[in-house]
C-alpha positions in Angstrom: 1.6 10.6 15.4 -2.3 10.4 15.0 -4.1 6.8 15.0 -7.1 5.8 13.5 -9.2 2.7 13.3 -8.7 0.3 10.4 -12.3 0.4 9.0 -14.8 -0.8 11.4 -12.3 -2.9 13.5 -11.0 -1.8 16.8 -7.5 -1.8 15.6 -5.5 1.3 15.8 -3.2 2.2 12.9 -0.9 5.3 12.3 -2.3 7.4 9.7 0.8 6.7 7.6 1.7 3.1 6.8 5.0 2.3 6.1 5.5 0.5 2.6 8.6 -2.0 2.4 8.5 -3.0 -1.0 11.7 -0.5 -0.9 13.5 -2.9 1.3 14.8 -6.0 0.0 17.8 -7.5 -1.7 18.4 -5.6 -5.1 19.7 -9.1 -6.9 16.4 -10.7 -5.9 13.2 -10.4 -7.7 12.4 -7.7 -10.1 13.1 -4.3 -8.0 16.7 -3.5 -9.0 16.1 -0.3 -6.9 15.5 -1.8 -3.6 17.9 -1.0 -0.5 19.7 -3.9 0.9 19.3 -4.5 4.9 22.3 -2.4 5.9 20.6 0.7 4.2 16.9 -0.5 4.8 17.2 -0.8 8.8 17.8 3.1 9.7 14.7 4.0 7.6 12.6 1.3 9.3 13.8 2.6 12.7 13.3 5.9 11.8 9.5 5.3 10.9 9.0 3.2 14.0 10.7 6.0 16.2 8.5 8.4 14.5 5.3 6.6 16.0 4.5 4.8 12.7 3.4 1.5 13.9 2.0 0.2 10.6 4.2 -1.6 8.3 3.2 -3.3 4.9 5.3 -5.9 2.9 4.4 -8.9 0.7 5.8 -12.3 0.3 6.9 -11.6 -3.4 8.9 -8.4 -2.7 12.4 -9.1 -3.5 11.8 -12.9 -3.5 10.8 -12.7 0.1 13.8 -11.1 1.3 11.8 -7.8 2.3 9.7 -9.8 4.8 13.0 -11.0 6.4 14.4 -7.6 6.7 11.5 -6.2 8.0 10.8 -9.0 10.5 14.4 -8.6 11.9 14.0 -4.6 12.1 11.0 -5.1 14.1 12.4 -7.5 16.6 15.7 -5.0 16.9 13.9 -1.8 17.1 10.3 -2.5 18.6 8.3 -4.9 20.1 6.1 -7.2 18.2 3.0 -6.3 20.1 3.4 -2.6 19.4 3.6 -3.0 15.6 0.6 -3.7 13.1 2.1 -6.0 10.6 0.7 -6.6 7.1 1.8 -8.8 4.3 0.3 -10.1 1.2 -0.3 -13.2 -1.2 -0.8 -13.7 -4.8 2.2 -13.2 -7.0 4.7 -15.9 -7.9 7.1 -16.9 -5.2 8.3 -20.2 -6.9 8.3 -21.7 -10.4 5.5 -24.2 -11.3 1.6 -23.9 -11.8 1.0 -23.7 -8.2 3.6 -21.1 -7.2 1.1 -18.1 -7.3 -2.8 -17.4 -6.9 -5.1 -17.7 -4.3 -6.0 -21.3 -4.1 -6.3 -23.1 -0.7 -2.9 -24.7 -1.3 -1.3 -21.5 -2.0 -2.7 -19.3 0.9 -2.1 -22.1 3.5 1.7 -22.6 2.1 2.4 -18.9 1.8 1.1 -17.8 5.2 3.5 -20.2 6.8 6.4 -19.1 4.6 5.7 -15.4 5.4 5.4 -16.2 9.2 8.8 -17.7 8.9 10.5 -15.1 7.1 9.1 -12.3 9.3 9.8 -14.4 12.5 6.6 -14.0 14.1 3.6 -16.5 14.8 1.0 -14.1 13.3 0.5 -11.0 11.1 -2.2 -8.4 12.0 -3.4 -7.9 8.2 -3.2 -10.7 5.8 -4.0 -9.3 2.2 -4.8 -10.8 -1.2 -2.5 -8.9 -3.4 -4.8 -9.0 -6.5 -8.0 -10.9 -7.6 -7.6 -14.4 -8.8 -9.6 -15.0 -11.8 -8.9 -18.8 -11.9 -9.9 -19.6 -8.2 -13.4 -19.7 -7.1 -13.8 -16.7 -4.5 -15.5 -19.3 -2.2 -12.2 -21.3 -2.1 -10.1 -18.2 -1.3 -12.6 -16.8 1.5 -12.6 -20.1 3.3 -8.9 -20.5 3.2 -8.6 -17.0 4.6 -11.1 -17.5 7.2 -9.1 -20.8 8.3 -5.7 -18.7 8.5 -7.6 -16.4 10.9 -9.2 -19.0 13.0 -5.7 -20.7 13.3 -4.4 -17.4 14.8 -2.1 -16.9 12.1 -3.7 -13.6 11.1 -5.8 -11.2 12.8 -7.6 -9.6 9.9 -7.8 -10.0 6.2 -7.6 -7.3 3.5 -7.8 -6.8 -0.3 -6.0 -5.1 -3.1 -6.6 -3.6 -6.4 -9.7 -5.0 -7.9 -13.0 -3.8 -9.6 -15.6 -2.9 -7.0 -17.9 -5.5 -8.4 -15.3 -8.2 -7.4 -14.8 -6.7 -4.0 -18.5 -6.5 -3.4 -19.0 -10.1 -4.4 -16.2 -11.1 -2.0 -17.9 -9.1 0.8 -21.2 -10.5 0.1 -20.1 -14.1 -0.3 -18.1 -14.1 2.8 -21.3 -12.8 4.8 -23.4 -15.5 3.2 -21.1 -18.1 4.5 -20.1 -16.5 7.7 -16.6 -16.2 7.0 -14.1 -13.7 8.0 -14.6 -10.6 6.0 -12.3 -8.0 4.5 -11.5 -5.2 6.6 -9.3 -3.0 4.4 -8.7 -2.3 0.6 -5.3 -1.4 -0.5 -5.9 0.6 -3.9 -4.3 2.7 -6.4 -4.9 6.4 -5.8 -3.1 9.7 -6.2 -3.6 12.9 -8.0 -2.4 11.3 -11.3 -4.9 8.3 -11.1 -8.1 9.0 -9.3 -10.2 6.4 -11.0 -10.8 4.5 -7.6 -12.9 7.7 -6.8 -15.9 6.6 -9.2 -16.9 3.2 -7.3 -14.4 1.7 -4.8 -13.9 4.6 -2.8 -17.8 5.2 -2.2 -18.3 1.4 -1.8 -15.5 1.2 1.0 -16.8 4.4 3.0 -20.5 2.8 2.7 -19.2 -0.4 4.2 -16.8 1.2 6.5 -13.7 -0.6 5.0 -10.3 0.9 5.6 -8.8 2.6 2.5 -4.8 2.2 2.3 -3.9 3.9 -0.8 -0.6 2.7 -2.6 1.6 4.7 -4.7 0.4 7.9 -3.2 3.1 10.1 -4.9 2.7 8.1 -8.2 6.0 6.4 -8.1 7.8 9.8 -7.1 6.3 11.5 -10.2 4.5 14.0 -7.8 7.4 14.7 -5.5 9.4 16.3 -8.5 9.1 18.4 -11.8 8.0 16.1 -14.5 11.3 17.0 -16.6 13.4 15.5 -14.1 14.5 11.9 -14.5 15.7 9.6 -11.8 17.4 5.9 -11.7 14.3 4.4 -10.6 12.1 6.3 -13.2 14.6 4.7 -15.9 14.5 1.3 -14.4 11.2 0.6 -12.8 9.0 -1.2 -15.3 6.1 -0.9 -13.1 6.3 2.8 -13.3 6.2 2.7 -16.9 3.1 0.5 -17.1 1.1 2.7 -14.4 1.9 6.2 -15.8 2.2 7.8 -18.9 3.5 11.4 -17.5 3.7 12.8 -21.0 0.0 13.5 -21.0 -0.5 17.2 -21.0 -3.2 16.9 -18.2 -0.7 14.9 -16.0 1.9 17.6 -16.4 -0.6 20.3 -15.6 -1.3 18.4 -12.4 2.3 17.9 -11.4 2.8 21.8 -12.4 0.1 22.6 -9.8 1.5 20.4 -7.2 4.8 22.5 -7.7 3.1 25.9 -7.5 1.3 25.1 -4.3 4.6 23.6 -2.8 6.3 26.8 -3.8 3.7 29.1 -2.3 3.7 27.1 0.9 7.4 26.8 1.2 7.2 22.9 1.6 8.3 20.2 -0.7 6.1 18.9 -3.4 5.4 15.4 -1.7 3.9 17.1 1.4 1.2 18.7 -0.9 0.6 15.5 -2.6 0.4 13.5 0.4 -1.9 16.1 2.4 -4.4 16.0 -0.6 -4.9 12.3 -0.1 -4.9 12.5 3.4 -7.8 15.0 3.6 -9.9 12.7 1.2 -12.9 11.4 3.1 -12.5 7.6 4.2 -8.7 7.3 3.7 -7.2 5.5 6.5 -3.5 5.5 6.0 -1.4 6.1 2.8 1.3 3.6 2.1 4.5 5.7 2.0 7.8 4.3 0.7 10.9 5.9 1.9 14.4 5.3 0.5 15.8 8.4 2.2 15.3 10.0 5.5 13.6 13.0 4.1 11.2 11.0 2.5 9.8 10.2 5.9 10.2 13.5 7.2 8.0 14.9 4.3 5.4 12.2 4.8 5.2 13.0 8.5 5.0 16.9 7.9 2.0 16.2 5.2 0.0 15.0 8.4 -0.1 18.7 9.8 -0.4 20.4 6.3 -4.0 21.5 5.5 -5.2 22.5 1.9 -7.8 24.9 1.6 -10.6 24.3 -0.8 -9.1 26.7 -3.6 -5.9 24.4 -3.5 -7.7 21.2 -3.7 -9.9 22.6 -6.4 -6.9 23.5 -8.3 -5.0 20.2 -8.0 -8.1 18.3 -9.1 -9.4 20.6 -11.9 -7.0 19.5 -14.6 -7.5 15.5 -14.2 -8.9 13.7 -17.1 -10.2 10.1 -17.1 -7.5 7.4 -17.2 -7.2 3.6 -18.1 -7.6 1.5 -15.4 -3.9 0.6 -14.1 -2.7 -1.6 -11.3 -5.0 -4.5 -11.4 
Protein backbone atom coordinates (compact mmCIF):
# COMPACT_ATOMS: atom_id res chain seq x y z
CA UNK A 1 0.00 0.00 0.00
CA UNK A 2 1.19 3.50 -0.83
CA UNK A 3 0.60 6.34 1.61
CA UNK A 4 0.35 10.07 0.98
CA UNK A 5 0.06 13.19 3.10
CA UNK A 6 -3.45 14.55 3.46
CA UNK A 7 -3.17 17.98 1.88
CA UNK A 8 -0.58 20.16 3.59
CA UNK A 9 -0.80 18.23 6.87
CA UNK A 10 1.65 15.68 8.23
CA UNK A 11 -1.06 13.00 8.37
CA UNK A 12 -0.33 9.96 6.20
CA UNK A 13 -3.32 8.23 4.59
CA UNK A 14 -3.57 5.27 2.24
CA UNK A 15 -4.04 6.06 -1.45
CA UNK A 16 -7.46 4.46 -1.17
CA UNK A 17 -10.12 5.39 1.36
CA UNK A 18 -12.76 2.81 2.29
CA UNK A 19 -16.17 4.43 1.94
CA UNK A 20 -18.44 2.99 4.61
CA UNK A 21 -21.85 4.12 3.37
CA UNK A 22 -22.18 0.52 2.15
CA UNK A 23 -22.20 -0.73 5.74
CA UNK A 24 -25.31 -0.18 7.83
CA UNK A 25 -28.60 -1.81 8.72
CA UNK A 26 -30.70 -2.02 5.53
CA UNK A 27 -33.94 -1.21 7.38
CA UNK A 28 -32.51 2.02 8.79
CA UNK A 29 -32.28 5.19 6.74
CA UNK A 30 -32.75 5.37 2.97
CA UNK A 31 -30.06 2.93 1.78
CA UNK A 32 -31.92 -0.36 1.41
CA UNK A 33 -28.93 -1.88 -0.45
CA UNK A 34 -26.51 -1.63 2.50
CA UNK A 35 -24.90 -4.64 4.19
CA UNK A 36 -25.69 -5.58 7.76
CA UNK A 37 -22.93 -6.03 10.32
CA UNK A 38 -22.33 -9.72 9.68
CA UNK A 39 -21.69 -9.08 5.97
CA UNK A 40 -19.85 -5.79 6.52
CA UNK A 41 -17.18 -6.94 8.94
CA UNK A 42 -15.24 -9.25 6.56
CA UNK A 43 -14.93 -6.44 4.01
CA UNK A 44 -13.72 -3.91 6.56
CA UNK A 45 -11.23 -6.46 7.82
CA UNK A 46 -10.04 -7.19 4.27
CA UNK A 47 -9.43 -3.48 3.69
CA UNK A 48 -7.52 -3.03 6.94
CA UNK A 49 -5.38 -6.11 6.31
CA UNK A 50 -4.58 -4.82 2.82
CA UNK A 51 -3.10 -1.67 4.35
CA UNK A 52 -6.03 0.71 3.85
CA UNK A 53 -5.79 2.87 6.96
CA UNK A 54 -8.35 5.51 5.91
CA UNK A 55 -12.07 4.88 6.58
CA UNK A 56 -14.87 7.35 5.86
CA UNK A 57 -18.42 7.27 7.21
CA UNK A 58 -21.09 9.79 8.29
CA UNK A 59 -23.53 10.36 11.11
CA UNK A 60 -26.48 10.07 8.71
CA UNK A 61 -25.55 6.78 7.03
CA UNK A 62 -28.22 4.20 7.89
CA UNK A 63 -29.36 6.24 10.89
CA UNK A 64 -25.93 6.08 12.50
CA UNK A 65 -25.59 2.31 12.29
CA UNK A 66 -22.73 2.68 9.81
CA UNK A 67 -20.68 4.45 12.48
CA UNK A 68 -21.53 1.73 15.00
CA UNK A 69 -20.48 -1.08 12.65
CA UNK A 70 -17.28 0.69 11.64
CA UNK A 71 -16.34 1.50 15.22
CA UNK A 72 -16.71 -2.10 16.38
CA UNK A 73 -14.78 -3.42 13.39
CA UNK A 74 -11.86 -1.09 14.08
CA UNK A 75 -11.71 -2.22 17.69
CA UNK A 76 -11.78 -5.89 16.69
CA UNK A 77 -9.51 -5.86 13.64
CA UNK A 78 -7.02 -3.06 14.22
CA UNK A 79 -5.69 -0.54 16.70
CA UNK A 80 -7.38 2.82 16.89
CA UNK A 81 -4.05 4.64 16.56
CA UNK A 82 -3.36 2.85 13.27
CA UNK A 83 -6.58 4.03 11.61
CA UNK A 84 -7.41 7.41 10.10
CA UNK A 85 -11.11 7.66 10.88
CA UNK A 86 -13.34 10.22 9.15
CA UNK A 87 -17.00 11.04 9.61
CA UNK A 88 -19.35 13.82 8.56
CA UNK A 89 -22.13 16.13 9.76
CA UNK A 90 -24.99 17.96 8.00
CA UNK A 91 -27.86 15.69 6.93
CA UNK A 92 -30.83 15.00 9.24
CA UNK A 93 -30.30 12.57 12.07
CA UNK A 94 -33.48 13.26 14.03
CA UNK A 95 -36.82 14.99 13.41
CA UNK A 96 -37.36 18.65 14.14
CA UNK A 97 -35.99 21.97 12.88
CA UNK A 98 -32.60 21.51 14.58
CA UNK A 99 -32.01 17.93 13.53
CA UNK A 100 -29.68 18.82 10.66
CA UNK A 101 -27.42 21.55 9.30
CA UNK A 102 -24.23 23.18 10.49
CA UNK A 103 -25.33 25.36 13.35
CA UNK A 104 -23.20 25.46 16.49
CA UNK A 105 -25.86 23.43 18.26
CA UNK A 106 -25.91 20.76 15.57
CA UNK A 107 -22.13 20.42 15.30
CA UNK A 108 -21.46 20.21 19.03
CA UNK A 109 -24.26 17.69 19.53
CA UNK A 110 -23.44 15.54 16.52
CA UNK A 111 -19.72 15.21 17.17
CA UNK A 112 -20.55 13.71 20.57
CA UNK A 113 -23.15 11.41 19.04
CA UNK A 114 -20.67 10.24 16.41
CA UNK A 115 -17.94 9.60 18.96
CA UNK A 116 -20.36 7.56 21.06
CA UNK A 117 -21.44 5.43 18.10
CA UNK A 118 -17.86 4.98 16.88
CA UNK A 119 -16.65 4.11 20.37
CA UNK A 120 -13.71 6.50 20.27
CA UNK A 121 -12.56 9.73 21.92
CA UNK A 122 -11.76 11.49 18.66
CA UNK A 123 -12.03 11.33 14.89
CA UNK A 124 -9.08 12.14 12.69
CA UNK A 125 -11.11 14.04 10.11
CA UNK A 126 -14.46 15.74 10.80
CA UNK A 127 -16.15 16.89 7.63
CA UNK A 128 -19.11 19.09 6.79
CA UNK A 129 -21.19 16.91 4.47
CA UNK A 130 -22.57 19.86 2.48
CA UNK A 131 -22.70 23.68 2.57
CA UNK A 132 -25.40 25.05 4.87
CA UNK A 133 -26.97 28.14 3.26
CA UNK A 134 -29.01 28.87 6.39
CA UNK A 135 -26.13 29.17 8.87
CA UNK A 136 -23.45 31.87 8.76
CA UNK A 137 -20.14 30.30 7.81
CA UNK A 138 -18.56 32.09 10.80
CA UNK A 139 -20.81 30.15 13.17
CA UNK A 140 -19.94 26.86 11.53
CA UNK A 141 -16.21 27.49 11.42
CA UNK A 142 -15.95 28.65 15.04
CA UNK A 143 -17.87 25.56 16.20
CA UNK A 144 -15.56 23.30 14.20
CA UNK A 145 -12.55 25.14 15.63
CA UNK A 146 -13.87 24.46 19.13
CA UNK A 147 -14.33 20.76 18.28
CA UNK A 148 -10.67 20.56 17.26
CA UNK A 149 -9.44 22.49 20.30
CA UNK A 150 -11.48 20.19 22.55
CA UNK A 151 -9.53 17.24 21.10
CA UNK A 152 -12.60 15.63 19.53
CA UNK A 153 -11.24 15.96 15.98
CA UNK A 154 -7.69 16.25 14.69
CA UNK A 155 -8.52 17.92 11.35
CA UNK A 156 -11.56 19.24 9.53
CA UNK A 157 -12.67 18.75 5.94
CA UNK A 158 -15.50 19.70 3.60
CA UNK A 159 -17.57 18.06 0.88
CA UNK A 160 -19.44 19.02 -2.30
CA UNK A 161 -19.92 22.76 -2.64
CA UNK A 162 -19.12 25.49 -5.15
CA UNK A 163 -15.50 26.59 -5.30
CA UNK A 164 -16.44 30.15 -4.30
CA UNK A 165 -18.08 28.81 -1.13
CA UNK A 166 -15.01 26.77 -0.24
CA UNK A 167 -12.75 29.75 -0.91
CA UNK A 168 -14.96 31.90 1.33
CA UNK A 169 -14.69 29.33 4.12
CA UNK A 170 -10.90 29.10 3.82
CA UNK A 171 -10.52 32.89 3.79
CA UNK A 172 -12.87 33.35 6.75
CA UNK A 173 -11.02 30.80 8.84
CA UNK A 174 -7.70 32.52 8.13
CA UNK A 175 -9.16 35.91 8.92
CA UNK A 176 -10.21 34.74 12.39
CA UNK A 177 -7.33 32.38 13.12
CA UNK A 178 -9.65 29.36 13.21
CA UNK A 179 -8.86 25.82 12.15
CA UNK A 180 -8.82 25.51 8.34
CA UNK A 181 -10.21 22.78 6.14
CA UNK A 182 -7.50 20.40 4.96
CA UNK A 183 -9.54 18.29 2.53
CA UNK A 184 -12.34 18.40 -0.01
CA UNK A 185 -14.51 15.34 -0.60
CA UNK A 186 -16.14 15.98 -3.96
CA UNK A 187 -17.98 14.29 -6.80
CA UNK A 188 -15.52 13.28 -9.51
CA UNK A 189 -15.37 10.44 -12.01
CA UNK A 190 -15.28 9.83 -15.76
CA UNK A 191 -19.01 10.55 -16.07
CA UNK A 192 -18.96 13.81 -14.14
CA UNK A 193 -15.81 15.94 -14.38
CA UNK A 194 -17.28 19.36 -13.63
CA UNK A 195 -15.01 19.72 -10.58
CA UNK A 196 -12.06 20.01 -12.97
CA UNK A 197 -13.18 23.55 -13.86
CA UNK A 198 -12.65 25.35 -10.53
CA UNK A 199 -12.56 23.13 -7.44
CA UNK A 200 -9.61 20.95 -8.41
CA UNK A 201 -7.35 23.87 -9.43
CA UNK A 202 -8.27 25.72 -6.23
CA UNK A 203 -7.46 22.70 -4.06
CA UNK A 204 -4.16 22.10 -5.82
CA UNK A 205 -3.21 25.76 -5.40
CA UNK A 206 -4.07 25.72 -1.69
CA UNK A 207 -2.53 22.25 -1.12
CA UNK A 208 -5.85 20.82 0.05
CA UNK A 209 -6.36 17.06 -0.09
CA UNK A 210 -8.86 15.83 -2.70
CA UNK A 211 -10.98 12.80 -1.79
CA UNK A 212 -13.32 12.02 -4.70
CA UNK A 213 -16.55 10.23 -3.86
CA UNK A 214 -18.38 7.92 -6.28
CA UNK A 215 -15.22 7.24 -8.31
CA UNK A 216 -17.05 4.50 -10.25
CA UNK A 217 -20.22 6.57 -10.75
CA UNK A 218 -22.25 4.36 -8.42
CA UNK A 219 -20.98 1.31 -10.30
CA UNK A 220 -21.93 2.50 -13.79
CA UNK A 221 -18.26 2.57 -14.84
CA UNK A 222 -17.73 -0.99 -13.65
CA UNK A 223 -20.07 -2.68 -16.15
CA UNK A 224 -21.65 -2.35 -19.57
CA UNK A 225 -24.28 0.41 -19.59
CA UNK A 226 -26.91 -2.10 -20.71
CA UNK A 227 -26.56 -4.13 -17.52
CA UNK A 228 -28.97 -3.50 -14.65
CA UNK A 229 -28.42 -4.21 -10.96
CA UNK A 230 -30.59 -4.22 -7.87
CA UNK A 231 -28.85 -1.12 -6.55
CA UNK A 232 -29.37 0.65 -9.85
CA UNK A 233 -33.09 -0.04 -9.57
CA UNK A 234 -33.40 1.05 -5.93
CA UNK A 235 -30.78 3.78 -5.42
CA UNK A 236 -32.58 7.11 -5.77
CA UNK A 237 -29.34 9.04 -5.44
CA UNK A 238 -27.94 7.25 -8.48
CA UNK A 239 -30.94 8.32 -10.53
CA UNK A 240 -30.43 11.93 -9.47
CA UNK A 241 -26.70 11.96 -10.17
CA UNK A 242 -26.48 10.18 -13.49
CA UNK A 243 -28.41 10.07 -16.69
CA UNK A 244 -26.44 7.28 -18.32
CA UNK A 245 -28.81 7.21 -21.27
CA UNK A 246 -26.88 10.17 -22.67
CA UNK A 247 -24.95 9.17 -25.75
CA UNK A 248 -21.70 10.73 -24.49
CA UNK A 249 -21.88 8.84 -21.19
CA UNK A 250 -22.48 5.59 -23.01
CA UNK A 251 -19.46 6.25 -25.20
CA UNK A 252 -17.27 6.86 -22.13
CA UNK A 253 -18.48 3.61 -20.58
CA UNK A 254 -17.78 1.77 -23.84
CA UNK A 255 -14.23 3.20 -23.96
CA UNK A 256 -13.63 2.02 -20.40
CA UNK A 257 -14.75 -1.43 -21.54
CA UNK A 258 -12.47 -1.47 -24.59
CA UNK A 259 -9.39 -0.43 -22.61
CA UNK A 260 -10.21 -2.96 -19.90
CA UNK A 261 -10.54 -5.72 -22.48
CA UNK A 262 -7.25 -4.76 -24.12
CA UNK A 263 -5.49 -4.65 -20.78
CA UNK A 264 -7.13 -7.84 -19.56
CA UNK A 265 -8.44 -6.20 -16.38
CA UNK A 266 -11.90 -5.40 -14.98
CA UNK A 267 -13.47 -2.07 -15.94
CA UNK A 268 -13.31 -0.78 -12.37
CA UNK A 269 -9.51 -0.86 -12.44
CA UNK A 270 -9.41 1.36 -15.53
CA UNK A 271 -11.83 3.94 -14.12
CA UNK A 272 -9.98 4.09 -10.80
CA UNK A 273 -6.56 4.23 -12.44
CA UNK A 274 -7.68 7.28 -14.45
CA UNK A 275 -8.70 9.03 -11.25
CA UNK A 276 -5.59 8.04 -9.30
CA UNK A 277 -3.38 9.53 -12.03
CA UNK A 278 -5.05 12.95 -11.93
CA UNK A 279 -2.80 15.61 -10.35
CA UNK A 280 -3.72 16.49 -6.78
CA UNK A 281 -5.87 13.45 -6.04
CA UNK A 282 -5.16 12.15 -2.54
CA UNK A 283 -7.41 9.11 -2.14
CA UNK A 284 -10.59 8.10 -3.99
CA UNK A 285 -13.33 6.91 -1.64
CA UNK A 286 -14.18 3.39 -2.77
CA UNK A 287 -17.18 1.40 -1.63
CA UNK A 288 -17.01 -2.38 -1.48
CA UNK A 289 -19.88 -4.80 -1.12
CA UNK A 290 -17.89 -7.81 -2.39
CA UNK A 291 -14.27 -8.92 -1.86
CA UNK A 292 -13.44 -8.47 -5.55
CA UNK A 293 -14.44 -4.80 -5.33
CA UNK A 294 -11.53 -4.27 -2.96
CA UNK A 295 -9.26 -6.46 -5.07
CA UNK A 296 -9.97 -4.28 -8.12
CA UNK A 297 -9.39 -1.07 -6.17
CA UNK A 298 -6.06 -2.29 -4.86
CA UNK A 299 -4.97 -3.48 -8.31
CA UNK A 300 -5.79 -0.06 -9.77
CA UNK A 301 -2.96 1.41 -7.72
CA UNK A 302 -0.48 -0.40 -9.99
CA UNK A 303 -2.26 0.17 -13.31
CA UNK A 304 -0.67 3.01 -15.28
CA UNK A 305 -2.67 4.30 -18.22
CA UNK A 306 -0.73 5.83 -21.08
CA UNK A 307 -1.45 9.23 -22.64
CA UNK A 308 -3.41 7.73 -25.52
CA UNK A 309 -5.67 5.78 -23.16
CA UNK A 310 -6.32 8.82 -20.99
CA UNK A 311 -7.12 10.91 -24.08
CA UNK A 312 -9.53 8.24 -25.32
CA UNK A 313 -11.31 8.15 -21.96
CA UNK A 314 -11.64 11.93 -21.74
CA UNK A 315 -12.43 12.86 -25.36
CA UNK A 316 -16.16 11.90 -25.42
CA UNK A 317 -17.02 13.90 -22.30
CA UNK A 318 -19.55 16.71 -22.57
CA UNK A 319 -20.50 19.31 -19.91
CA UNK A 320 -22.95 18.06 -17.30
CA UNK A 321 -25.23 19.82 -14.84
CA UNK A 322 -23.74 20.23 -11.37
CA UNK A 323 -24.77 17.16 -9.37
CA UNK A 324 -24.22 16.13 -5.78
CA UNK A 325 -24.43 19.48 -4.00
